[in-house]
C-alpha positions in Angstrom: 0.0 0.0 0.1 1.7 3.4 -1.3 1.9 6.1 1.7 2.2 9.6 1.5 5.5 11.0 -0.1 7.3 13.6 2.2 7.7 17.0 1.0 11.4 16.5 0.2 10.4 13.9 -2.3 7.6 16.1 -3.7 10.4 18.8 -4.4 11.7 16.5 -7.2 8.5 16.4 -9.0 7.8 18.6 -12.2 4.1 19.0 -11.4 2.3 21.0 -8.8 0.4 18.2 -7.0 0.6 14.7 -6.3 -1.9 11.8 -6.1 -1.4 8.9 -3.7 -4.1 6.2 -3.1 -5.4 3.7 -1.1 -7.6 0.7 -2.5 -10.5 -0.5 -0.3 -12.5 -3.5 -1.8 -16.1 -3.2 -1.1 -18.5 -5.5 -2.6 -16.7 -5.7 -5.6 -16.2 -2.1 -5.8 -12.7 -0.4 -5.5 -13.0 2.7 -3.3 -9.9 4.8 -4.2 -9.4 7.6 -1.8 -7.2 9.8 -3.4 -6.1 13.1 -1.7 -4.7 15.7 -3.8 -2.0 17.4 -2.3 -1.2 21.1 -3.4 1.7 22.7 -2.3 1.4 26.0 -0.4 3.8 28.8 -1.2 6.5 27.5 1.5 6.1 24.0 0.1 5.4 23.0 3.7 1.8 23.2 4.2 -0.4 20.6 2.4 -4.1 20.6 2.1 -6.1 17.7 1.0 -8.8 18.5 -1.7 -10.9 15.8 -2.7 -11.6 11.9 -2.4 -12.0 9.5 -5.5 -14.7 7.0 -5.9 -14.3 4.6 -8.8 -15.7 1.0 -9.8 -13.4 -0.9 -12.3 -12.9 0.6 -15.5 -15.7 3.3 -15.3 -15.2 7.0 -15.1 -13.6 8.1 -11.7 -15.8 10.4 -9.6 -13.9 13.3 -7.9 -15.8 14.2 -4.7 -15.2 17.3 -2.7 -16.9 15.9 0.3 -14.1 15.6 3.1 -15.8 16.4 6.5 -19.5 16.2 5.2 -21.7 13.2 5.1 -22.4 11.3 1.9 -25.1 8.6 2.1 -24.4 5.3 0.6 -27.3 5.4 -1.8 -25.9 8.3 -3.3 -22.6 6.9 -3.9 -24.4 4.0 -5.7 -26.2 6.4 -7.6 -23.1 8.4 -8.8 -21.4 4.9 -9.4 -24.2 4.1 -11.9 -24.1 7.3 -13.8 -20.2 7.0 -13.9 -20.8 3.6 -15.8 -22.3 5.3 -18.6 -19.9 5.1 -21.5 -20.0 8.7 -22.7 -19.1 10.3 -19.5 -15.7 12.5 -20.4 -12.6 12.3 -18.2 -14.4 12.1 -14.8 -17.4 13.2 -12.7 -17.0 15.8 -10.0 -19.2 15.6 -7.0 -20.0 18.9 -4.6 -20.0 18.5 -0.9 -23.8 19.0 -0.7 -24.4 16.0 -2.4 -27.5 13.7 -1.9 -29.8 11.2 -3.6 -31.7 12.6 -6.3 -33.9 11.0 -9.4 -31.8 9.4 -11.9 -28.5 11.2 -11.3 -27.3 12.6 -8.1 -27.9 15.9 -6.9 -24.6 17.9 -6.3 -23.0 16.3 -9.3 -21.3 17.5 -12.5 -21.6 15.2 -15.4 -19.5 15.9 -18.5 -20.5 14.1 -21.5 -19.4 13.6 -25.0 -22.2 12.8 -27.7 -24.8 12.1 -25.4 -27.2 13.6 -22.8 -29.3 12.3 -20.1 -32.5 14.2 -19.7 -32.9 13.0 -15.9 -29.5 14.3 -15.1 -30.6 17.9 -15.7 -33.9 16.8 -14.2 -37.4 18.7 -14.2 -36.7 21.8 -12.3 -34.7 22.9 -15.2 -32.8 26.4 -14.7 -33.4 26.2 -11.2 -31.2 28.8 -9.6 -30.6 31.7 -7.5 -30.5 35.5 -8.0 -29.1 38.1 -5.2 -29.0 42.1 -5.2 -27.2 44.2 -2.6 -29.0 47.4 -2.0 -27.7 50.5 -0.4 -29.9 50.0 2.8 -28.5 48.8 6.1 -30.1 46.9 9.0 -31.1 50.2 10.9 -33.2 51.1 7.7 -35.4 48.0 8.1 -38.6 48.5 10.4 -38.6 47.1 13.9 -41.3 44.4 12.7 -40.3 42.9 9.6 -44.0 41.0 9.2 -45.2 43.9 7.0 -42.1 43.6 4.7 -43.0 39.6 4.6 -46.6 40.4 3.8 -45.8 43.2 1.0 -43.4 40.6 -0.5 -46.0 37.7 -0.3 -48.7 40.0 -2.2 -46.1 41.0 -4.7 -45.0 37.5 -5.9 -47.5 34.5 -6.2 -46.4 31.6 -4.4 -47.5 28.2 -3.1 -49.7 25.6 -4.9 -53.2 24.5 -4.1 -53.5 21.1 -2.7 -56.8 20.2 -4.4 -57.5 20.0 -8.0 -60.1 22.1 -9.5 -59.3 25.3 -7.7 -57.1 28.0 -9.6 -53.8 28.0 -8.6 -52.7 30.4 -6.0 -49.4 30.2 -7.4 -49.9 31.4 -10.8 -51.1 34.8 -12.3 -54.9 34.8 -13.1 -54.3 38.1 -15.1 -50.5 38.6 -15.9 -49.4 42.3 -15.2 -47.7 44.0 -17.9 -44.0 43.5 -16.4 -44.7 39.9 -16.9 -45.8 40.3 -20.3 -42.7 42.1 -21.3 -40.8 39.4 -20.4 -42.9 36.8 -21.9 -42.7 38.6 -25.2 -39.1 37.7 -25.3 -39.7 34.0 -24.7 -43.0 33.6 -26.8 -41.6 33.2 -30.2 -39.1 30.2 -29.2 -42.1 28.7 -27.2 -44.3 28.9 -30.1 -41.7 26.6 -32.1 -41.4 24.3 -29.6 -45.3 23.8 -29.1 -45.7 23.0 -33.0 -43.5 20.0 -32.3 -44.8 19.0 -28.9 -48.2 20.5 -28.7 -48.7 18.9 -25.1 -46.4 21.9 -23.7 -49.5 24.1 -24.6 -51.3 22.6 -21.7 -48.7 23.9 -19.2 -48.5 27.1 -16.9 -46.2 28.9 -18.8 -47.0 32.6 -19.4 -49.1 32.5 -16.0 -46.1 31.0 -14.0 -43.5 33.5 -15.0 -42.5 35.7 -12.3 -43.8 33.3 -9.5 -42.2 31.4 -7.0 -43.2 27.9 -6.5 -43.2 25.7 -3.6 -40.5 23.3 -1.7 -37.4 24.9 -1.3 -37.8 27.8 -3.4 -37.8 31.0 -1.3 -37.4 34.8 -1.2 -35.3 36.5 1.5 -34.3 39.7 2.9 -30.6 39.2 4.1 -28.0 41.3 6.0 -24.2 40.7 5.1 -21.4 40.8 7.5 -21.3 44.8 7.4 -25.1 44.9 8.0 -26.0 45.8 4.4 -29.4 44.8 3.1 -29.4 42.1 0.3 -32.4 40.4 -1.6 -32.0 37.0 -2.6 -34.2 34.3 -4.1 -34.4 30.9 -5.4 -36.8 29.4 -8.1 -36.6 28.1 -11.8 -38.6 27.3 -14.7 -41.7 26.5 -12.8 -44.3 24.3 -14.5 -43.5 24.4 -18.0 -40.0 23.5 -17.1 -41.3 20.3 -15.3 -43.3 19.5 -18.2 -40.4 19.7 -20.5 -38.0 17.7 -18.4 -40.9 15.0 -17.8 -41.7 14.7 -21.7 -37.9 14.4 -22.8 -37.2 11.8 -19.9 -40.0 9.7 -21.2 -39.0 10.1 -24.9 -35.4 9.1 -23.7 -36.9 5.9 -22.1 -39.0 5.2 -25.1 -36.4 5.6 -27.7 -34.0 3.1 -25.6 -37.1 0.8 -24.7 -35.0 -2.1 -26.3 -31.9 -1.5 -24.4 -33.2 0.3 -21.2 -33.0 -3.2 -19.3 -29.3 -3.0 -19.7 -29.0 0.3 -17.8 -28.2 0.5 -14.2 -31.2 2.8 -13.7 -34.1 3.5 -16.2 -33.7 7.3 -15.6 -30.2 7.0 -17.0 -31.9 6.6 -20.5 -30.1 9.2 -22.8 -30.3 10.7 -26.6 -27.2 10.4 -28.9 -25.9 13.3 -30.6 -27.3 13.5 -34.0 -30.9 12.0 -33.2 -33.9 14.4 -33.5 -34.7 14.3 -29.8 -31.2 15.3 -28.8 -31.4 18.4 -30.8 -35.0 19.1 -29.7 -34.1 18.6 -26.1 -31.1 20.9 -26.1 -33.3 23.6 -27.7 -36.3 22.9 -25.2 -34.0 22.8 -22.4 -32.2 26.0 -23.5 -35.4 27.8 -23.7 -36.4 26.6 -20.1 -33.0 28.0 -18.6 -33.9 31.2 -20.4 -37.3 31.1 -18.8 -35.8 30.5 -15.3 -33.5 33.5 -15.7 -36.3 35.8 -16.8 -38.5 34.3 -13.9 -36.0 35.3 -11.3 -35.5 38.7 -12.8 -39.3 39.7 -12.7 -39.6 38.5 -9.1 -36.4 40.2 -8.0 -37.9 43.4 -9.4 -41.2 43.1 -7.6 -39.6 42.2 -4.6 -37.3 45.4 -4.7 -40.7 47.2 -5.3 -42.3 46.0 -2.4 -39.2 46.8 -0.2 -39.4 50.2 -1.7 -43.1 50.6 -0.8 -42.4 49.3 2.8 -39.5 51.5 3.6 -39.7 55.2 2.7 -36.0 55.9 2.6 -35.0 56.0 -0.9 -32.4 53.3 -1.8 -30.2 52.1 -4.9 -30.1 48.7 -6.1 -28.0 46.4 -8.2 -24.9 47.7 -5.9 -23.6 43.9 -6.5 -25.9 41.4 -8.4 -25.8 37.7 -9.2 -28.2 35.5 -11.4 -27.0 31.9 -11.6 -28.6 28.4 -12.6 -27.8 25.4 -10.7 -29.8 22.8 -12.6 -28.9 23.1 -16.3 -26.7 21.8 -19.2 -24.5 24.0 -21.6 -21.6 23.3 -23.8 -18.1 24.3 -22.2 -14.5 23.7 -23.0 -12.5 21.6 -20.6 -9.3 19.8 -20.9 -9.0 21.2 -24.5 -12.5 19.5 -25.3 -15.9 20.9 -26.0 -18.3 18.9 -23.9 -21.6 19.3 -22.4 -21.7 19.9 -18.9 -24.7 19.0 -16.8 -24.6 20.4 -13.5 -27.4 18.8 -11.1 -27.5 20.9 -8.3 -24.2 22.9 -8.9 -22.9 26.1 -9.9 -20.6 27.4 -12.4 -17.3 28.7 -10.4 -15.1 29.8 -13.2 -12.2 32.1 -12.2 -13.6 35.4 -10.8 -17.0 34.2 -11.6 -19.8 35.3 -8.7 -22.1 32.7 -7.5 -24.5 32.1 -4.5 -24.6 29.2 -2.2 -27.6 29.5 0.1 -27.9 27.6 3.5 -30.9 26.1 4.7 -34.1 28.3 6.1 -32.4 29.8 9.1 -28.6 29.2 8.3 -26.2 31.5 6.8 -25.8 31.8 2.8 -22.7 32.9 0.9 -21.9 35.0 -2.0 -18.9 33.5 -3.6 -16.2 34.0 -6.2 -14.9 31.2 -8.5 -11.4 29.7 -8.4 -11.6 28.2 -11.8 -10.6 24.7 -10.5 -10.7 22.6 -13.4 -10.7 19.4 -11.9 -14.2 20.2 -10.7 -15.0 21.4 -14.2 -15.2 25.1 -12.5 -18.0 24.2 -10.3 -18.9 24.6 -6.7 -22.1 23.3 -4.6 -25.6 24.9 -5.0 -26.5 24.8 -1.1 -26.1 22.9 2.0 -27.7 19.6 0.6 -30.3 17.5 2.5 -29.3 14.9 4.9 -32.7 13.4 5.0 -35.8 13.3 2.9 -38.8 15.6 3.5 -40.9 12.9 4.7 -38.3 11.7 7.2 -38.0 15.4 8.4 -41.7 15.7 8.8 -41.7 12.4 11.0 -38.6 13.3 13.0 -39.2 17.2 13.6 -42.1 19.0 15.2 -43.6 22.5 14.9 -41.9 23.6 18.1 -38.4 22.5 16.6 -39.3 24.6 13.6 -40.3 27.6 15.6 -37.1 27.3 17.7 -34.9 27.0 14.6 -36.2 30.0 12.9 -36.6 32.3 15.9 -34.3 34.9 14.5 -36.3 34.9 11.2 -39.7 36.4 10.0 -41.0 33.4 8.3 -44.0 31.2 8.1 -44.0 28.6 11.2 -46.5 25.9 10.4 -46.5 22.3 9.8 -46.2 22.5 6.1 -42.9 24.0 6.1 -41.3 21.5 8.7 -39.5 19.6 5.8 -37.4 22.6 5.2 -36.0 22.7 9.0 -32.4 23.6 9.1 -31.8 20.4 10.9 -32.7 18.4 7.7 -29.7 20.0 6.0 -25.9 19.6 6.0 -23.9 22.0 8.3 -23.0 24.9 5.8 -19.8 25.6 7.4 -18.7 22.2 6.6 -20.0 22.2 3.0 -18.0 25.4 2.5 -14.7 24.1 4.3 -15.0 21.0 1.7 -15.0 23.3 -1.4 -12.3 26.0 -0.3 -10.4 25.1 -3.4 -13.3 25.6 -5.5 -14.6 29.1 -4.3 -13.7 31.9 -2.1 -16.2 33.7 0.1 -17.0 37.2 -0.6 -19.9 38.0 1.6 -21.8 36.2 4.5 -25.4 36.5 4.5 -27.9 35.8 7.1 -31.7 35.7 6.9 -34.0 38.2 8.4 -37.3 37.7 6.4 -37.9 34.5 4.5 -41.0 33.8 2.1 -41.9 30.2 1.1 -44.4 28.6 -0.9 
């Protein structure tokens, strides 16, 4: 078993990093723990960067998960994805990794000549937007309930639990600002629906500028200097879900003769050059643009609600970030043009700004990318769940939720217990595990949170 090389031996290497490994047999799987050792300027300090999970000749999986838990089911799901023959070079896994549908949330999947619709998922283009204002904490009212109510009135959110009722999370009559953004999307959507008319039966125009449910949120935050930020999390809403669901089903249908040979039917894929491959890239690109517009509309409406609540004039867009974390796009890595699917991961190119939110009641971070090529220039998209929503509701009580969010003006009822901070990983541990991927620029704490 090879051990660590001493710094004196490392000095004789021509590279700036060295890999050492230990191979541990585990049910036929070789689990290789590769700690990447980077020399500090004084060549004395060594810092481990990632671990490696690999099975046989499949693509390696580089995992920035040191110090954070990873469930065995998620590891198996990662191995399933890495077994696909078109994975380029290796997969990258972020510290917020947890079990997902088909592919693992918190994974970066580079592919050549094929794409897996379920790896992108159904919340296409889901992501974050944050804006720093010129306001400070002292400018906020003593009671934040009025501000929370103003935001809830400005942005439709939530969903009716029973069918037959009008969707309270959709516009019943779209306002002019929503119509203006929809006009930039309508032409391409019309071309999509000419080929896939079932997409006409979705909430498309009516969901633009709306929040949704689950872990989607709108927050008023304070940074380390007590400056006021507005931050929100949402994606492509009902129409994006319909596009994802449609093409996942089409991929499974196209592969029906071979799907039994896949480790998971949700890993069904489209080959480059096929009709559905091109149609999917067009549709997913449109949904990602929709998500970007969706966040912009909501941000403008939240800022207007803030302005109506606080009489002091203030400037916005002192700093602004708008980024996806469920998406696919073409990028160049290791001198090769590839498709990069980030399923619960954020682009972190050198100098690129990003947002890593914690759970409701925990810290969030505005970060700057370090351009770590081994991660395909990526970072985590949040803290990452440690348990399912059902498990959280079974384990925690309403009193637990109230105590955990005592410092935040937010809903405190049984319907949001699944979003309790204890259902997520420790955000500080998550940030420590990816210190080679991003640097922290601002640390935010929530004072108002709106959820659907």
